[in-house]
Backbone bond lengths (Angstrom), bond angles and torsions (degrees), N, CA, C in turn:
res aa  C-N    CA-C-N  psi(-1)  N-CA   C-N-CA  omega(-1)  CA-C   N-CA-C  phi
1 M - - - 1.476 - - 1.584 107.54 -
2 S 1.323 105.60 136.17 1.503 114.70 177.59 1.391 114.44 -67.39
3 E 1.351 117.80 170.59 1.448 117.44 177.67 1.456 111.95 -65.26
4 H 1.366 119.39 -37.87 1.400 123.26 -177.48 1.503 115.41 -71.92
5 E 1.346 116.21 -12.36 1.445 120.97 -175.22 1.504 113.57 -87.65
6 D 1.426 115.14 -4.25 1.471 113.63 170.05 1.517 115.20 -88.04
7 T 1.282 109.72 47.50 1.490 125.72 175.78 1.657 109.04 -53.62
8 V 1.295 118.34 135.16 1.403 120.73 173.79 1.472 114.22 -113.07
9 T 1.213 119.59 129.90 1.503 122.40 169.83 1.483 102.18 -124.50
10 V 1.368 117.55 129.30 1.491 120.52 -172.77 1.584 111.03 -113.49
11 Q 1.264 115.56 135.02 1.448 121.57 179.57 1.584 107.67 -100.05
12 A 1.384 115.17 164.77 1.417 122.12 179.75 1.550 112.91 -68.16
13 G 1.324 116.37 150.23 1.492 118.44 -178.97 1.508 106.45 -162.48
14 P 1.401 110.24 154.02 1.483 116.17 -177.55 1.531 115.17 -89.76
15 G 1.481 110.65 -176.37 1.413 113.57 171.25 1.549 111.04 101.21
16 H 1.318 119.72 127.55 1.377 122.10 173.33 1.516 110.79 -164.90
17 G 1.358 117.84 167.21 1.470 117.49 -170.63 1.594 102.20 -137.39
18 P 1.313 116.52 160.15 1.314 118.79 -179.00 1.503 117.78 -72.37
19 A 1.297 119.97 157.49 1.557 124.45 -174.70 1.561 103.56 -109.68
20 T 1.282 114.49 152.96 1.554 123.17 170.49 1.430 107.00 -115.03
21 A 1.369 112.28 148.59 1.501 116.41 -177.82 1.539 106.30 -115.27
22 D 1.420 110.22 138.92 1.583 113.60 173.67 1.455 105.71 -120.15
23 T 1.299 114.01 150.24 1.496 123.85 -177.81 1.480 113.17 -83.58
24 V 1.269 120.89 128.25 1.547 121.10 176.35 1.476 109.38 -107.76
25 V 1.274 112.28 124.52 1.552 122.68 -175.93 1.428 107.59 -112.25
26 A 1.370 117.52 128.67 1.419 123.91 172.84 1.466 110.24 -63.11
27 P 1.375 114.09 135.59 1.486 117.13 178.34 1.513 114.69 -69.21
28 A 1.423 113.28 155.22 1.429 114.37 174.19 1.567 104.89 -69.51
29 P 1.371 111.85 160.83 1.498 112.39 179.24 1.536 110.73 -72.84
30 A 1.486 114.39 144.22 1.393 117.89 -176.96 1.442 109.29 -62.85
31 R 1.412 117.43 161.70 1.417 121.60 178.77 1.499 111.14 -62.76
32 R 1.368 118.37 131.00 1.375 124.94 174.35 1.635 113.45 -69.57
33 D 1.320 111.79 122.43 1.529 115.05 -178.19 1.488 100.96 -89.65
34 D 1.422 110.32 159.96 1.381 117.44 177.49 1.562 113.46 -80.40
35 T 1.272 112.20 -25.23 1.519 119.17 178.92 1.482 104.36 -147.05
36 L 1.423 110.24 160.04 1.374 123.36 176.79 1.578 109.82 -108.65
37 E 1.320 110.03 139.87 1.522 114.80 171.97 1.448 112.28 -114.75
38 L 1.312 109.94 61.32 1.561 123.22 176.78 1.453 115.11 -88.43
39 S 1.422 115.91 117.37 1.437 115.40 179.99 1.456 106.75 -72.69
40 R 1.358 112.57 159.52 1.570 119.12 177.05 1.490 110.26 -97.21
41 G 1.258 118.97 -2.36 1.536 120.00 179.44 1.525 108.87 -98.74
42 L 1.292 118.36 -150.52 1.465 125.16 -177.47 1.504 102.29 -71.53
43 A 1.446 116.05 148.13 1.404 120.25 168.32 1.419 112.77 -63.38
44 E 1.478 117.75 148.34 1.425 120.83 174.37 1.396 110.16 -71.63
45 P 1.431 118.83 158.49 1.541 123.85 173.24 1.522 105.19 -56.77
46 P 1.332 114.99 157.19 1.465 123.45 174.82 1.573 107.87 -62.78
47 P 1.328 111.25 147.64 1.476 116.35 176.61 1.452 113.39 -62.85
48 A 1.322 111.27 157.07 1.576 116.78 -169.05 1.538 107.95 -56.78
49 G 1.299 123.51 -27.00 1.454 122.14 -174.73 1.526 107.49 -85.98
50 R 1.239 119.49 -2.33 1.519 121.50 -179.14 1.555 109.53 -129.38
51 R 1.350 117.40 39.90 1.562 119.18 175.21 1.511 110.09 -64.16
52 R 1.275 113.98 141.07 1.343 120.45 177.35 1.583 115.49 -63.88
53 M 1.289 121.85 128.66 1.376 122.21 176.11 1.529 114.09 -69.24
54 P 1.305 121.49 160.13 1.459 124.90 172.00 1.530 111.93 -46.72
55 L 1.285 118.29 154.31 1.503 118.78 164.67 1.355 116.25 -56.42
56 A 1.234 122.53 138.92 1.549 128.43 -173.77 1.506 109.38 -122.41
57 G 1.300 115.85 144.71 1.461 118.68 169.99 1.576 108.61 -111.08
58 L 1.296 111.34 165.02 1.475 118.42 177.40 1.555 105.05 -119.38
59 E 1.414 108.25 145.21 1.494 118.29 173.48 1.529 109.19 -127.96
60 A 1.242 117.36 123.82 1.480 122.60 168.39 1.428 109.64 -99.41
61 R 1.370 110.15 133.56 1.409 118.22 -179.89 1.621 114.32 -121.83
62 Q 1.307 117.94 113.36 1.399 119.37 171.20 1.461 111.92 57.84
63 I 1.338 116.13 42.86 1.536 116.12 -179.88 1.518 112.88 -75.63
64 T 1.282 114.66 127.24 1.497 123.35 174.69 1.472 104.94 -123.21
65 A 1.341 115.73 140.77 1.509 112.85 -177.85 1.549 105.90 -145.03
66 W 1.413 111.10 150.52 1.531 119.14 179.66 1.485 106.96 -133.11
67 F 1.356 114.03 155.67 1.509 124.12 154.88 1.402 107.16 -117.40
68 G 1.430 115.86 106.07 1.454 123.05 -167.97 1.489 109.23 59.68
69 D 1.369 115.78 -124.76 1.379 120.28 -177.57 1.601 115.07 -94.40
70 H 1.284 112.15 4.06 1.505 118.83 -173.88 1.567 99.42 -96.66
71 Q 1.412 115.44 119.78 1.549 125.64 174.96 1.476 108.11 -83.48
72 V 1.249 119.56 125.02 1.502 122.64 178.54 1.515 118.33 -115.88
73 L 1.355 115.17 -15.88 1.384 119.81 166.51 1.557 110.76 -134.75
74 D 1.357 112.18 150.45 1.543 116.33 -174.80 1.531 107.44 -132.66
75 R 1.321 114.84 106.63 1.409 124.01 173.60 1.587 115.51 41.93
76 V 1.222 113.18 61.90 1.531 121.11 -171.61 1.685 102.04 -94.11
77 S 1.211 112.65 123.69 1.604 120.58 173.62 1.461 109.44 -121.31
78 L 1.280 120.42 134.78 1.511 123.85 -176.04 1.591 105.36 -162.62
79 S 1.310 109.67 132.34 1.504 119.67 172.08 1.437 110.19 -99.27
80 M 1.319 119.31 119.71 1.473 127.08 179.05 1.528 105.05 -106.04
81 R 1.442 112.35 103.54 1.515 118.06 -171.65 1.496 112.05 -72.84
82 A 1.281 109.72 145.41 1.553 123.71 175.00 1.490 112.30 -52.70
83 G 1.381 122.98 133.95 1.309 127.15 176.33 1.525 114.65 69.46
84 E 1.297 118.71 23.78 1.448 121.81 177.18 1.584 107.62 -128.29
85 V 1.329 115.75 168.86 1.450 125.15 170.59 1.601 106.29 -105.82
86 T 1.255 116.15 122.30 1.461 123.07 178.54 1.500 104.24 -109.07
87 A 1.351 122.12 125.27 1.393 125.12 178.64 1.446 110.99 -107.31
88 L 1.308 116.17 126.71 1.532 120.04 174.08 1.539 109.87 -93.86
89 I 1.330 118.17 119.20 1.428 120.28 -178.94 1.532 110.69 -122.08
90 G 1.305 115.97 165.51 1.415 119.57 -179.20 1.445 110.40 142.83
91 P 1.460 117.78 157.67 1.447 119.88 -177.08 1.479 116.76 -55.53
92 S 1.239 120.25 166.01 1.478 122.67 171.77 1.479 110.31 -63.40
93 G 1.329 111.97 143.37 1.523 121.07 -176.87 1.472 118.87 76.32
94 C 1.315 121.22 20.07 1.463 122.08 -178.48 1.567 106.93 -103.79
95 G 1.311 123.27 0.92 1.432 118.70 168.62 1.566 112.09 107.29
96 K 1.359 122.36 5.79 1.385 126.06 -169.19 1.585 104.06 -68.32
97 S 1.288 120.01 -45.68 1.456 122.14 -173.47 1.645 110.28 -71.74
98 T 1.338 109.77 -31.21 1.447 115.82 -175.72 1.577 105.08 -74.32
99 F 1.376 117.30 -42.36 1.374 119.12 174.37 1.566 113.05 -57.31
100 L 1.261 114.78 -46.16 1.495 122.57 -179.34 1.605 109.95 -57.59
101 R 1.354 116.92 -48.28 1.479 117.58 170.64 1.391 118.56 -58.78
102 I 1.333 119.76 -31.94 1.485 121.40 178.78 1.523 107.26 -68.73
103 L 1.213 118.46 -26.82 1.553 118.77 -172.78 1.583 108.24 -70.45
104 N 1.340 121.12 -15.46 1.530 117.68 176.69 1.634 105.29 -132.46
105 R 1.294 121.48 24.15 1.466 124.72 167.25 1.452 109.28 73.40
106 M 1.389 125.94 27.22 1.358 127.36 173.70 1.511 112.85 -85.72
107 H 1.241 119.82 -24.52 1.535 128.28 177.18 1.518 109.88 -51.06
108 E 1.448 118.68 -43.99 1.328 127.46 -166.78 1.591 110.06 -78.46
109 L 1.382 116.19 -7.83 1.433 119.39 175.97 1.537 112.52 -75.28
110 I 1.355 117.11 -13.76 1.383 122.05 176.09 1.588 111.19 -88.53
111 P 1.328 113.35 120.00 1.482 120.43 -169.30 1.601 110.34 -44.65
112 S 1.331 115.19 -45.51 1.503 119.81 -165.65 1.555 105.10 -86.07
113 A 1.341 124.71 -7.72 1.411 125.57 -173.55 1.393 115.12 -75.25
114 S 1.275 118.28 146.14 1.472 124.76 173.44 1.599 107.69 -156.43
115 L 1.341 112.17 162.49 1.513 115.44 -171.61 1.555 108.08 -154.72
116 A 1.278 111.97 164.88 1.494 119.37 166.07 1.525 108.90 -138.28
117 G 1.323 112.13 161.58 1.501 117.82 -176.17 1.529 112.03 110.47
118 E 1.282 113.00 -175.95 1.467 120.37 179.82 1.597 114.55 -128.55
119 V 1.266 115.56 152.65 1.428 125.77 173.08 1.560 109.59 -127.31
120 L 1.339 118.13 104.88 1.374 124.79 -168.88 1.567 109.40 -96.40
121 L 1.241 119.10 129.00 1.483 127.44 173.79 1.549 103.95 -119.52
122 D 1.236 118.90 116.08 1.496 123.29 -176.17 1.525 107.10 54.55
123 G 1.281 118.89 36.59 1.452 117.44 -179.80 1.509 119.83 82.74
124 Q 1.323 119.28 -6.33 1.384 127.18 177.11 1.404 117.04 -106.05
125 D 1.330 116.93 128.74 1.479 123.97 -176.83 1.537 105.44 -65.47
126 I 1.445 119.83 122.53 1.364 122.39 170.43 1.570 114.37 -66.11
127 Y 1.279 116.63 -19.34 1.487 122.98 -176.52 1.577 108.97 -90.60
128 D 1.259 119.87 1.53 1.419 123.66 -177.07 1.467 109.79 -63.35
129 S 1.374 118.94 137.50 1.469 122.57 -169.44 1.545 109.61 -59.70
130 S 1.293 118.61 -29.02 1.538 122.60 -179.23 1.449 111.91 -75.99
131 R 1.319 123.47 -8.60 1.378 120.11 -176.00 1.604 113.59 -108.94
132 R 1.244 117.54 129.56 1.442 123.90 -177.12 1.531 112.34 -67.73
133 I 1.311 117.71 149.56 1.474 118.92 175.56 1.567 114.48 -66.21
134 T 1.313 113.29 -24.21 1.511 116.14 175.23 1.381 114.49 -72.46
135 Q 1.411 118.36 -24.01 1.511 120.44 171.65 1.438 112.32 -61.96
136 A 1.372 110.65 -45.74 1.540 113.24 -179.75 1.414 112.58 -60.99
137 R 1.366 115.42 -45.73 1.521 117.47 -171.35 1.585 109.57 -71.38
138 R 1.388 116.64 -27.93 1.325 114.65 174.90 1.531 117.06 -68.17
139 Q 1.327 119.70 -34.43 1.410 125.13 -177.58 1.557 110.55 -88.93
140 I 1.313 121.02 -23.46 1.438 126.26 -174.40 1.470 107.56 -129.94
141 G 1.377 114.53 99.82 1.470 124.02 -174.56 1.612 107.55 -87.24
142 M 1.370 107.18 169.42 1.546 115.28 -173.59 1.543 107.97 -140.12
143 V 1.359 115.23 132.59 1.435 120.91 170.70 1.499 104.93 -122.31
144 F 1.378 117.68 122.63 1.440 123.93 -174.39 1.506 115.96 -89.16
145 Q 1.281 113.86 166.07 1.477 118.32 -173.28 1.564 110.37 -66.49
146 K 1.356 113.49 -39.10 1.595 110.87 176.13 1.490 106.63 -102.10
147 P 1.316 118.52 127.63 1.491 118.75 178.11 1.513 114.52 -49.79
148 N 1.286 117.81 134.35 1.512 120.42 -174.93 1.542 112.56 -129.23
149 P 1.293 123.97 49.11 1.367 121.75 175.30 1.598 111.37 -61.25
150 F 1.201 117.50 158.47 1.506 119.79 171.84 1.589 104.07 -76.00
151 P 1.315 118.05 105.93 1.504 121.17 -168.94 1.475 115.68 -63.31
152 A 1.392 118.50 -25.19 1.426 113.86 -174.15 1.654 106.85 -99.66
153 M 1.285 117.83 -3.65 1.395 120.02 177.19 1.612 107.93 -85.73
154 S 1.297 107.54 153.10 1.566 111.45 179.57 1.569 106.20 -74.64
155 I 1.379 107.72 169.12 1.584 111.76 179.60 1.537 108.99 -63.82
156 Y 1.340 116.50 -36.61 1.481 117.42 175.13 1.454 113.14 -56.26
157 D 1.294 113.85 -55.50 1.566 119.97 -175.13 1.524 107.59 -62.06
158 N 1.276 121.25 -37.18 1.458 123.33 178.82 1.502 109.62 -57.18
159 V 1.298 118.50 -44.25 1.474 118.26 -172.07 1.605 109.60 -69.84
160 V 1.366 111.24 -31.81 1.441 109.46 -171.88 1.575 110.30 -101.70
161 A 1.273 115.03 6.57 1.526 121.40 -177.79 1.521 111.92 -54.44
162 G 1.314 120.86 -37.88 1.420 126.64 178.59 1.494 114.49 -62.44
163 L 1.346 114.65 -26.65 1.476 115.82 -178.32 1.602 111.63 -64.89
164 K 1.314 114.74 -37.17 1.485 121.19 176.28 1.479 108.73 -62.89
165 L 1.403 118.59 -47.17 1.427 122.98 -172.59 1.605 105.17 -63.12
166 T 1.268 122.67 -40.16 1.405 130.80 -173.22 1.607 113.23 -84.03
167 G 1.305 112.83 -11.49 1.465 121.74 -175.70 1.470 116.80 70.54
168 T 1.408 115.31 30.97 1.408 121.07 -176.00 1.536 109.23 -93.86
169 S 1.377 117.98 125.73 1.309 113.56 174.88 1.645 110.70 -115.41
170 M 1.361 113.16 152.61 1.433 119.46 -166.20 1.584 107.87 -143.34
171 R 1.342 117.84 146.83 1.449 119.04 171.43 1.488 109.08 -67.08
172 R 1.349 117.63 152.28 1.504 122.32 -176.33 1.492 111.14 -52.20
173 G 1.337 115.16 -50.72 1.491 120.28 179.93 1.466 113.19 -53.37
174 D 1.313 115.67 -45.95 1.455 119.54 -179.87 1.565 115.53 -65.21
175 K 1.489 107.83 -34.88 1.445 109.96 176.14 1.531 113.07 -70.74
176 D 1.323 114.84 -32.27 1.433 116.59 175.15 1.517 116.75 -56.59
177 N 1.471 108.61 -44.23 1.379 120.00 -177.18 1.535 109.09 -66.63
178 L 1.352 116.80 -36.82 1.354 124.71 -175.98 1.513 109.74 -65.45
179 V 1.401 116.15 -46.24 1.468 120.20 170.04 1.463 117.97 -50.19
180 E 1.334 113.85 -48.63 1.525 117.31 -177.31 1.561 106.92 -69.30
181 E 1.264 121.58 -40.57 1.392 125.35 -179.44 1.434 114.00 -60.30
182 C 1.396 119.94 -42.78 1.455 122.86 -172.56 1.616 103.47 -81.02
183 L 1.287 119.41 -41.82 1.575 120.43 177.33 1.438 109.00 -64.04
184 T 1.285 124.04 -29.75 1.424 122.56 173.58 1.477 113.63 -70.45
185 K 1.332 118.87 -41.92 1.355 120.80 -174.82 1.526 108.01 -76.01
186 A 1.402 119.34 -25.57 1.489 122.07 170.89 1.619 113.17 -81.47
187 G 1.308 115.54 10.09 1.467 121.86 -174.45 1.325 117.09 47.84
188 L 1.370 116.77 51.15 1.435 124.72 -179.86 1.462 113.20 -130.87
189 W 1.252 122.86 -13.64 1.521 129.39 -169.20 1.523 107.39 -54.76
190 R 1.305 116.32 -54.31 1.530 122.96 -171.09 1.475 107.80 -62.18
191 E 1.376 122.56 -32.17 1.419 118.81 -175.14 1.473 108.53 -86.00
192 V 1.230 125.36 -17.93 1.563 121.56 -175.12 1.425 115.83 -122.76
193 R 1.401 119.51 -0.73 1.435 123.90 -170.84 1.597 111.32 -59.59
194 D 1.220 120.59 -25.15 1.434 123.66 178.27 1.565 114.35 -96.90
195 R 1.328 118.45 8.63 1.373 117.94 -179.91 1.695 108.40 -146.27
196 L 1.173 108.59 37.91 1.640 115.35 177.73 1.482 117.61 -54.81
197 R 1.285 111.64 -23.32 1.496 118.02 -179.53 1.523 114.60 -93.31
198 Q 1.251 114.11 -2.78 1.550 115.48 172.75 1.530 111.95 -78.21
199 P 1.325 116.01 158.46 1.564 120.26 -176.20 1.624 105.40 -64.64
200 G 1.390 109.66 139.88 1.413 117.40 172.06 1.473 109.87 -63.89
201 G 1.387 121.75 -35.03 1.514 119.05 178.63 1.525 117.64 -63.44
202 A 1.375 116.76 -5.75 1.440 118.07 -177.84 1.560 107.66 -90.91
203 L 1.322 123.75 -10.79 1.382 123.97 177.29 1.473 113.69 -72.36
204 S 1.434 116.84 157.57 1.476 119.77 175.32 1.408 114.54 -60.40
205 G 1.338 123.97 171.45 1.436 124.50 -179.92 1.517 112.61 -64.48
206 G 1.333 122.38 -40.53 1.325 124.30 -178.28 1.541 109.40 -71.22
207 Q 1.348 121.28 -31.14 1.436 126.41 179.92 1.505 104.71 -73.16
208 Q 1.297 118.87 -46.36 1.463 119.53 179.12 1.483 113.54 -55.84
209 Q 1.359 114.51 -41.59 1.504 118.18 176.42 1.557 112.85 -60.62
210 R 1.270 116.82 -41.09 1.466 121.72 179.23 1.484 110.03 -72.73
211 L 1.403 120.25 -28.40 1.496 124.15 173.16 1.543 104.45 -64.49
212 C 1.281 123.02 -46.71 1.443 124.23 -179.02 1.517 109.98 -65.74
213 I 1.326 121.80 -32.77 1.412 120.37 173.61 1.569 106.41 -61.22
214 A 1.288 116.87 -51.27 1.536 123.56 -175.56 1.494 106.60 -55.49
215 R 1.446 116.74 -47.36 1.476 118.50 176.21 1.551 116.49 -50.95
216 S 1.339 109.81 -45.69 1.500 117.17 -177.71 1.518 109.02 -66.30
217 L 1.335 119.58 -38.78 1.465 123.55 -177.86 1.513 113.25 -68.02
218 A 1.386 114.74 -22.94 1.466 114.55 -169.65 1.630 112.54 -74.30
219 I 1.419 116.31 -14.44 1.265 114.97 -178.88 1.633 109.11 -96.82
220 R 1.307 115.91 4.12 1.432 127.01 169.94 1.517 103.85 68.54
221 P 1.317 123.45 63.57 1.453 130.10 179.23 1.543 107.08 -72.84
222 R 1.251 116.78 152.16 1.586 122.68 -175.93 1.636 101.27 -97.97
223 V 1.360 116.61 -24.16 1.444 122.20 -177.16 1.555 105.47 -138.37
224 L 1.301 114.97 134.31 1.439 121.10 173.15 1.526 117.62 -117.18
225 L 1.290 116.96 117.70 1.403 121.24 -178.47 1.522 111.11 -89.80
226 M 1.364 121.02 138.92 1.405 119.46 179.15 1.527 109.72 -132.83
227 D 1.387 118.58 117.48 1.471 118.92 -176.76 1.544 110.36 -102.84
228 E 1.324 112.86 97.87 1.428 124.42 -179.52 1.521 109.36 47.23
229 P 1.346 116.73 60.47 1.422 117.68 -172.33 1.536 117.28 -74.81
230 C 1.201 116.68 -3.16 1.579 121.95 -178.74 1.548 111.36 -116.09
231 S 1.340 119.88 -1.79 1.412 125.16 -171.03 1.672 112.03 -61.02
232 A 1.355 110.37 -27.14 1.490 112.14 -177.68 1.532 116.12 -109.35
233 L 1.391 110.50 17.01 1.475 121.06 -171.25 1.504 110.40 -109.95
234 D 1.350 114.26 150.99 1.449 118.24 171.66 1.455 112.06 -80.42
235 P 1.369 115.72 161.12 1.573 123.76 -173.38 1.500 113.00 -45.04
236 T 1.287 116.98 -40.41 1.460 120.62 -173.90 1.575 108.94 -67.39
237 S 1.256 111.15 -52.16 1.490 115.81 178.73 1.514 115.33 -64.96
238 T 1.398 116.46 -32.54 1.451 123.30 175.65 1.608 102.86 -59.14
239 R 1.373 117.49 -49.78 1.396 116.88 -171.58 1.571 112.70 -64.18
240 V 1.284 113.93 -32.51 1.402 117.66 178.54 1.557 112.24 -67.32
241 I 1.300 116.62 -38.52 1.427 124.82 -176.68 1.630 104.87 -73.28
242 E 1.258 119.79 -37.36 1.408 119.43 172.58 1.456 114.11 -62.78
243 E 1.335 119.79 -40.57 1.441 125.34 -179.60 1.557 107.50 -67.81
244 T 1.323 119.13 -34.23 1.360 120.91 175.24 1.524 113.87 -67.19
245 I 1.453 121.16 -36.24 1.290 121.11 -176.84 1.504 109.13 -71.78
246 A 1.359 115.79 -33.72 1.509 121.91 177.19 1.581 110.48 -57.28
247 E 1.419 114.76 -44.87 1.421 119.32 178.79 1.439 112.51 -72.06
248 L 1.344 124.18 -37.05 1.296 127.00 -172.19 1.631 115.15 -72.82
249 V 1.259 111.78 -24.17 1.476 113.57 -175.43 1.555 114.97 -71.78
250 A 1.277 111.74 -9.42 1.568 112.96 175.15 1.466 107.60 -70.38
251 E 1.350 122.28 -18.00 1.423 119.37 -171.61 1.553 112.83 -130.55
252 V 1.327 114.57 -11.07 1.518 116.04 177.12 1.492 109.46 -144.49
253 T 1.334 118.16 137.52 1.465 121.95 179.64 1.450 111.65 -76.93
254 I 1.312 117.95 136.35 1.476 122.51 -166.41 1.468 107.23 -123.42
255 V 1.453 115.91 135.62 1.368 124.38 170.84 1.491 107.67 -125.75
256 I 1.373 115.62 123.39 1.510 117.19 -177.34 1.542 111.44 -130.94
257 V 1.308 108.46 136.23 1.548 115.98 171.06 1.493 109.84 -93.20
258 T 1.280 114.91 126.47 1.514 117.35 177.89 1.602 107.36 -144.63
259 H 1.363 111.75 147.72 1.473 120.90 172.51 1.500 112.11 -101.78
260 N 1.341 115.08 4.12 1.492 124.81 -179.30 1.573 108.17 -95.78
261 M 1.246 118.16 99.75 1.461 119.99 -178.03 1.433 113.53 -62.18
262 Q 1.400 117.48 -37.98 1.479 117.63 175.69 1.584 111.95 -61.14
263 Q 1.397 111.01 -40.78 1.486 110.89 177.30 1.494 115.80 -64.63
264 A 1.352 116.00 -35.02 1.450 121.71 175.50 1.505 114.69 -58.92
265 A 1.384 111.70 -43.45 1.395 120.10 178.21 1.557 115.33 -68.46
266 R 1.335 112.39 -29.95 1.552 121.84 -178.46 1.498 109.21 -75.58
267 V 1.329 121.63 -45.58 1.388 123.61 -162.82 1.517 118.34 -106.16
268 S 1.424 110.59 -20.86 1.515 107.54 -175.89 1.531 114.49 -100.60
269 N 1.290 111.40 161.20 1.399 123.79 175.63 1.603 109.88 -88.76
270 R 1.415 109.97 -39.78 1.498 115.00 -173.17 1.587 103.72 -139.81
271 C 1.321 113.93 156.11 1.453 116.48 179.23 1.584 108.75 -136.95
272 A 1.241 111.97 147.59 1.512 118.17 174.30 1.622 107.13 -122.11
273 F 1.336 116.61 120.74 1.418 120.11 173.89 1.501 119.03 -89.43
274 F 1.365 120.61 117.22 1.376 127.30 -171.88 1.535 104.16 -101.43
275 L 1.328 116.19 143.32 1.432 121.78 174.42 1.560 109.43 -147.16
276 A 1.339 113.64 146.35 1.448 118.66 169.81 1.636 103.39 -135.90
277 E 1.404 109.41 121.38 1.458 118.96 -171.77 1.600 110.44 -108.96
278 Q 1.298 117.14 133.27 1.494 118.73 171.80 1.455 115.20 48.01
279 G 1.471 116.23 48.68 1.402 113.64 174.50 1.565 116.25 84.09
280 T 1.300 114.74 -6.66 1.500 115.83 179.77 1.474 115.40 -82.59
281 P 1.287 126.66 158.99 1.469 125.60 -177.31 1.531 106.76 -67.00
282 G 1.397 107.69 155.20 1.549 113.68 175.81 1.369 113.90 -63.58
283 Y 1.360 121.86 147.12 1.411 125.67 172.18 1.645 105.92 -149.00
284 I 1.397 111.11 173.22 1.481 115.35 179.18 1.534 109.29 -95.44
285 V 1.289 118.88 117.56 1.398 124.06 172.47 1.481 116.27 -67.82
286 E 1.364 112.33 -43.99 1.376 117.74 -177.76 1.532 108.19 -165.47
287 H 1.447 113.97 151.95 1.444 116.51 175.55 1.547 107.87 -150.11
288 G 1.373 113.20 156.81 1.454 114.71 -176.90 1.450 110.00 171.54
289 P 1.410 119.20 -171.98 1.420 121.25 174.86 1.538 109.73 -59.97
290 T 1.328 116.57 143.67 1.456 125.03 -171.73 1.533 107.61 -58.05
291 D 1.308 119.60 -50.40 1.435 123.10 -179.70 1.437 112.83 -52.02
292 A 1.293 119.33 -46.64 1.453 125.33 179.25 1.492 112.27 -64.43
293 M 1.377 114.77 -42.55 1.389 122.00 -179.49 1.557 115.36 -59.51
294 F 1.320 108.80 -39.73 1.567 116.46 178.41 1.486 114.18 -84.78
295 N 1.307 118.31 -32.41 1.492 118.85 -178.57 1.381 122.82 -111.63
296 D 1.360 114.13 -11.36 1.460 115.97 174.10 1.561 108.94 -150.37
297 P 1.472 114.79 60.63 1.471 116.24 178.83 1.542 113.11 -64.66
298 Q 1.320 115.92 156.69 1.407 119.95 -177.37 1.551 108.63 -94.94
299 D 1.248 120.72 -19.47 1.431 125.97 -172.89 1.530 105.03 -115.52
300 P 1.413 120.78 130.60 1.429 117.82 179.97 1.414 114.09 -63.05
301 R 1.418 119.84 -28.46 1.431 120.49 -177.75 1.551 110.99 -66.11
302 T 1.308 117.45 -31.93 1.482 122.12 172.01 1.466 114.16 -58.30
303 S 1.406 109.81 -47.03 1.411 117.81 176.87 1.491 116.17 -59.87
304 D 1.354 116.53 -45.33 1.448 124.28 177.79 1.685 107.87 -60.72
305 Y 1.247 112.78 -39.43 1.488 113.59 -175.23 1.581 111.25 -72.39
306 V 1.338 113.37 -49.92 1.443 113.13 -174.35 1.542 110.26 -72.28
307 N 1.266 116.58 -17.45 1.520 115.54 173.12 1.511 114.46 -97.04
308 G 1.296 116.81 15.27 1.542 118.94 169.46 1.451 109.88 79.77
309 R 1.286 126.37 21.44 1.513 123.13 -179.83 1.504 115.75 -86.36
310 F 1.417 112.49 -15.48 1.454 118.61 169.21 1.455 107.78 -158.45
311 G 1.387 120.56 163.03 1.317 124.78 171.37 1.617 112.43 102.24
């Protein structure tokens, strides 16, 4: 069977369990240092205690989701391969963003939300009762549709904000190197290196989104989720974000929701097409390599959507 022949079409099914909510608190600003020890060359490798883990894939098994009594996803299964970009495509309201939030346990923060199924990272279910929610968030980062830097925090403090949330301590020199490294990977270092103590909220929209990417990278996630990261950006900023994605995928697995079919074709290795028809819950019609999904889809609905005939 070829890669593209593992097409998935999902039917409706019963069963769900309760969700629990955790409170997320924004960290206090990091201590302001009198001087910065930021090198102007390449960032140094991470300290021995913070070596990057091997690339990781995610596997969703039979994910069904509700908001109250309203079912929004029906038994969705999808393998998101390590070291690749997987794009989630489909019309508005088909459950793509809900599925993405489930992948790092953000769905359960909504009081009425519940779900069934498993999300496996390295073969372990992130929803297992023995695993803390912070474990999932540390390994599976998120970049949202609307840039959300802490507006009153400096650019520097925005980047390292996640270290406080995850209880990670670093020497000042290592922290300085980390800020430069993450801003460089996010394509922002050259634009902000001389104003790191200025508020993150003063940056342009495209710069703020890249700052949020840098903040996500600082905690060394193994998977990075991106929910329409370019939808509010101009073409130039969009191009920079796409270039950043192409560079990052060598060291972090990426799952992106996008309504831009040209973007999905440009940045992703594989696609999954979600659909919700006539009030039914969202499901995956078809998934496979991006080239095959766009040029030789197995389902006519996939062909109609990627060619702009609906949605």
